[in-house]
C-alpha positions, 0 to 999 in steps of 0.5 A, a space after each residue: 465679157 458678158 455671160 451670153 458671149 461666153 456661152 456662145 463661144 462654148 457652143 461654137 467650140 463644141 459644134 466645131 469639135 463634133 463636126 471635126 470628128 464627124 469629118 475625120 471619120 468620113 475621110 478615114 473610115 478604116 482607122 477607128 479607135 481600138 475596141 475589144 469585145 469577147 462576146 460581141 462582134 468587134 474582135 479584129 480579124 487577126 485576133 489569135 482566136 482563143 475565144 470563139 464567142 461562146 464562154 470565156 473560160 474553159 472547164 477545169 482539167 481533172 487529172 485524177 481518173 487518168 492518173 489512177 487508172 494508168 499508174 498500175 500499168 507503169 512498172 519499175 525496172 531494175 537492172 544489174 551488170 556484174 563486174 567485168 574487165 574493160 579496156 580503153 578500146 584504143 590500140 597503142 601507137 605504132 612504133 612507140 614504146 613510151 607506153 610500155 616504159 611508162 607502165 614498167 616505171 610506174 607499175 601501171 597498166 593500160 590494159 584491161 581494168 575491172 569495172 565494178 558491178 553496176 545497178 540501174 533503174 528505169 520505168 516501163 509500160 505494160 501494153 498487153 495483159 500477157 506481160 509485154 512491156 515497152 521501155 527505153 533501150 538505154 534502160 536495159 543496155 549494158 553500156 555497149 552492144 549487149 543487155 544487162 545480165 539481170 532485169 527485174 520488173 516490179 509492179 505498182 502492187 510490189 509484185 516482182 518478175 524476172 524479165 527477158 528482152 524480146 528485142 531492142 532498137 537503139 536508133 529509136 531508143 525502144 526496147 520490148 521486155 516480157 514477163 510471164 503471167 496473165 491478167 496484167 493491167 495495160 495502157 491503150 495506145 493513143 494517137 500522137 499525131 493528134 497531140 496539140 501544143 498546149 495540151 495537158 499531159 501526164 508523165 508517170 514513172 519511177 524517178 530518182 529513188 521514189 516509188 510511182 510518181 505522176 507529174 503534169 505539164 503541157 506539150 511545149 513542142 513536137 518534132 524535136 531533135 536533140 541528138 541524144 540517140 546518136 550516142 547509141 546508134 549511127 542511124 538515130 531517129 528522133 522526133 520527140 514530143 517536148 513537154 514541161 512535165 517534170 521528168 528525172 533519172 528513173 523516168 526513162 521508159 515511163 508513160 506520157 499519157 493524155 488526160 483521158 489515160 491514153 498512151 501518147 509517148 514513152 518518156 526518154 530524155 531530159 535536156 538539162 545542163 545539170 543532168 536533172 530536170 530543168 524544165 524540159 522533157 522528151 518523149 518518143 511519139 507512140 505512133 513511132 513506138 507502135 511500129 517498132 514494138 510490133 516489129 520487135 515482137 514479130 521479127 526480133 528486129 525492126 523492118 524499116 521502110 524507106 522513101 528513098 530521099 536524103 536531106 538538104 543539110 543546109 535546110 535540115 530543120 527549116 520549119 516549112 517542111 522536109 527539104 529534099 537534097 537527093 533522090 535515090 535512083 532506085 528508091 520509092 520517091 523516084 518512081 513518083 517524080 520527087 526531085 531535089 529541091 522539093 519540100 515535103 509538107 504532109 504524109 497522109 495529111 499529117 503536117 511535116 515541118 522538118 526532116 526529123 518529122 519526115 523520118 519519124 512519120 515514114 518510120 511509123 509505117 511498114 515497107 509495102 505501105 502506100 502513103 500520100 505525099 504532099 510536097 511543094 515545087 517552085 511554090 506550087 503544091 502537089 499531092 501524089 502517092 508512093 509505096 515504101 520500100 524495104 531498102 533505101 535505094 542507091 544514091 548517085 553521090 555514092 555510086 559515082 565514085 569507087 568506095 576507096 575514093 569515096 572514103 578517102 583511103 587505100 582499101 584491100 581485101 585481106 588474104 586467107 593467111 591474114 584472116 586465119 592469123 587474126 581469127 576472122 573469116 575475112 575483111 578489108 584492110 585500110 592500107 593508107 588514109 588520105 588526108 582530108 578524106 572521110 576516114 581521116 576525120 574519124 578519131 583514133 582510126 588508124 592505118 592497118 585497121 581491118 573492117 569486118 562488119 558494117 552496121 552488123 553486116 559481115 564484110 569479107 571483100 572490098 566489093 561487099 563493103 561497097 555494096 553494104 555502104 550503098 544499101 545503108 541509109 543515114 549520114 553515118 555507119 559503124 565500122 567494126 574490126 581488128 588490128 593485127 597484133 592487138 587484142 580486142 574488137 574496135 568500133 568506129 563511127 564513120 560519117 559519110 558526109 565530109 
């Protein structure tokens, strides 16, 4: 083949290829080859949006100023609980003498045992120059309903002080201590609602046997519920800030701060199969902490506000808002027209993604506060306002049946003779437990139990028991009482949903 023919074939092929590409581009204008530009204009519309067309790299983060300014305000808390008698808290089985025979034969007692002296430690955060300190309830607890006999606070400069408990709230795991003095270093509150995923934070505390320790991490999640506060409360409130800042035993009650030194959380828990740090730690958001601390200092306990709604259990943490299952007939929500099936998505423009976030956000306000509520109904969004109440309200599911039917048992107000015999002012005896009822699902609770208090409220009649349960919020309550002919006070959690 001649050279001219070869060149002609090559030219025709090139023209054909160029023409084909041009025609394809005209026919398929929306399908172009992939292109990417950081500083240009070719970024796809659905790009994640990290780069904004300015500088590609962010400024380096400096932890030194925040760490050095905050460390003096974080303290080491040491507690001591003296040796004491304890029992297994269970009555002996009725009509069975095998335990007595076992004790006699093996010379072993099932009665009170001696628990040796206990010492523990944690961390705390000074929040005022006159010595108010925030820590966790479980740091100062004696393991039951009381507090440690001795609480010592050591500052970063090694000065020691004896502390007293001003108040505590097991539901949120917050406690307030006070040491005498003036001029203490303290941290400023930040705004935990403004904390963002991926934001740098520092955890400060006294882990393990170490002195003041600072670790860094990022916020890895918000609004977490891990069920840990149910160990010490029947009405737990959890909406943790989750981070990957290293936290271990002893960090409890310490500070979670931003890189500008503001307090945004109180470190409370780790989530690990080994009991030591495995990558995740959890802090109580400071907006909730502030409300609880103010109440504990002012009143000695927490004055909780209520919206008057209960959760749709099947959509507890759906991720698209707080799904309402029931509305109290005399609560705050019914007055503004909220209905079962509505989905709360914002409180005062703060996004709500789950029931736990709704609980924590509402709990950060006071009874009597007016809040704006954004909710969805049948796909449409509405905004209204409600005034929070000091009581949760009455739910139809509780009011529609007698308390005995609701709990699944035969209940009777005890007579004066029984009260005097058991050294109590009054109470309600469970005469019979019905199979399948709520009471029957409570482990170790037996017939003959005399209820004397519900969540700390004294009960002397069936009517008072009914009113107390109707007035309480949450999925569970705690019963306290006695058994005839058996020593000691017994406590049982009672879950109100079958």
